[in-house]
Structures are given as C-alpha cells and as structure tokens.
C-alpha positions as CSV (number, residue, x, y, z in Angstrom):
1,M,33.8,-80.5,-118.1
2,E,30.9,-82.7,-117.5
3,T,28.2,-81.1,-119.4
4,L,27.2,-78.2,-121.6
5,Q,26.3,-76.4,-118.1
6,D,29.4,-76.6,-116.7
7,A,30.8,-75.2,-119.6
8,T,28.7,-72.8,-120.2
9,V,29.2,-71.6,-116.3
10,K,32.9,-71.4,-116.7
11,I,32.6,-69.7,-120.3
12,C,30.7,-66.9,-118.2
13,E,33.3,-66.7,-115.4
14,L,36.5,-66.2,-117.4
15,K,34.3,-63.6,-119.5
16,G,33.7,-61.8,-116.0
17,E,37.2,-62.6,-115.3
18,N,38.6,-60.8,-118.8
19,L,36.6,-58.1,-118.0
20,A,37.9,-57.5,-114.5
21,L,41.0,-57.8,-116.1
22,F,40.4,-55.0,-118.9
23,S,39.1,-53.0,-116.0
24,L,42.5,-52.8,-113.9
25,L,44.8,-52.4,-116.9
26,A,42.6,-49.1,-117.5
27,C,43.6,-48.1,-114.5
28,L,47.0,-48.8,-114.2
29,V,47.0,-47.2,-118.2
30,K,45.4,-43.9,-116.5
31,A,47.9,-44.2,-113.5
32,L,51.1,-43.6,-115.9
33,P,53.2,-40.4,-116.9
34,P,51.7,-39.1,-120.1
35,H,55.1,-40.1,-121.7
36,V,54.9,-43.6,-120.8
37,Q,51.3,-43.9,-122.3
38,Q,52.6,-42.7,-125.9
39,S,54.8,-45.4,-126.1
40,L,52.0,-48.2,-125.1
41,P,50.4,-48.7,-128.5
42,D,53.5,-48.9,-130.5
43,S,55.2,-51.8,-127.9
44,F,51.8,-53.1,-127.5
45,E,51.5,-53.8,-130.7
46,R,55.0,-55.6,-131.1
47,E,54.2,-57.8,-128.3
48,V,50.3,-58.8,-129.7
49,E,52.1,-60.0,-133.0
50,S,54.3,-61.8,-130.9
51,A,51.4,-63.3,-129.8
52,R,49.7,-64.0,-133.3
53,V,53.1,-65.8,-134.3
54,V,52.8,-67.9,-131.2
55,C,48.9,-68.8,-132.0
56,M,49.7,-69.6,-135.6
57,N,52.2,-72.0,-134.8
58,S,50.3,-73.6,-131.9
59,A,47.4,-76.0,-132.1
60,V,45.1,-74.1,-130.6
61,S,41.7,-73.7,-131.8
62,E,40.6,-70.3,-133.9
63,H,38.3,-69.0,-131.3
64,V,41.0,-68.6,-129.3
65,S,42.5,-66.2,-132.3
66,V,39.7,-64.5,-132.5
67,G,39.5,-63.6,-128.7
68,L,43.0,-62.4,-129.3
69,E,42.5,-59.6,-131.8
70,S,38.6,-58.9,-130.0
71,M,40.8,-58.1,-126.8
72,A,43.8,-56.7,-128.8
73,D,41.1,-54.3,-131.1
74,A,39.8,-53.5,-127.2
75,I,43.1,-52.8,-125.8
76,H,44.3,-50.7,-129.0
77,S,41.4,-48.4,-128.3
78,L,42.0,-47.8,-124.6
79,L,45.3,-47.1,-125.4
80,S,44.4,-44.5,-128.3
81,S,42.4,-42.5,-125.9
82,R,45.0,-41.9,-123.9
83,R,46.6,-39.8,-126.2
C-alpha cells in the first residue's frame, strides 16, 4: 500500500467482500437439507479449531485472530439459528 488512503480503501473493500461471502454462506446453509444443517455446527467447530491452531503457530498479526474469532462467532450464530 502506498498511502494510508490506499490501505483504508482496501480494508473497506475486504469488509464488503467478507459481507458478501457471509451472505452467500447464509443462502447455502438455508438450501441444505435439515439433517446436514444439524451437523454443521459441530463440523464447523472442528474446522475453526484447526484454523486457531494454524494462527497460533504462524507469524500473523493478532488482528487475524480477532477477525477469525469475530467471523467464527457470526457463523456459529448463523448455524445455530438454522437448528
């Protein structure tokens, strides 16, 4: 990034992309059969735990971990509302 303005624009773009992907995820979850929807929370928790381990053992900013937890909470809420 050349300037603070460029970085700010990129961050805003990434946030918008994140929201679009979350919206797609919600649509996909709604389209799944009920028995598959019921298995998603446990499967997701196993996968997100793997991601946490990768973050802990990598040279990433603490902001990555904060973002992971924030999105994981949102996805948990989405999956819980489908039960």
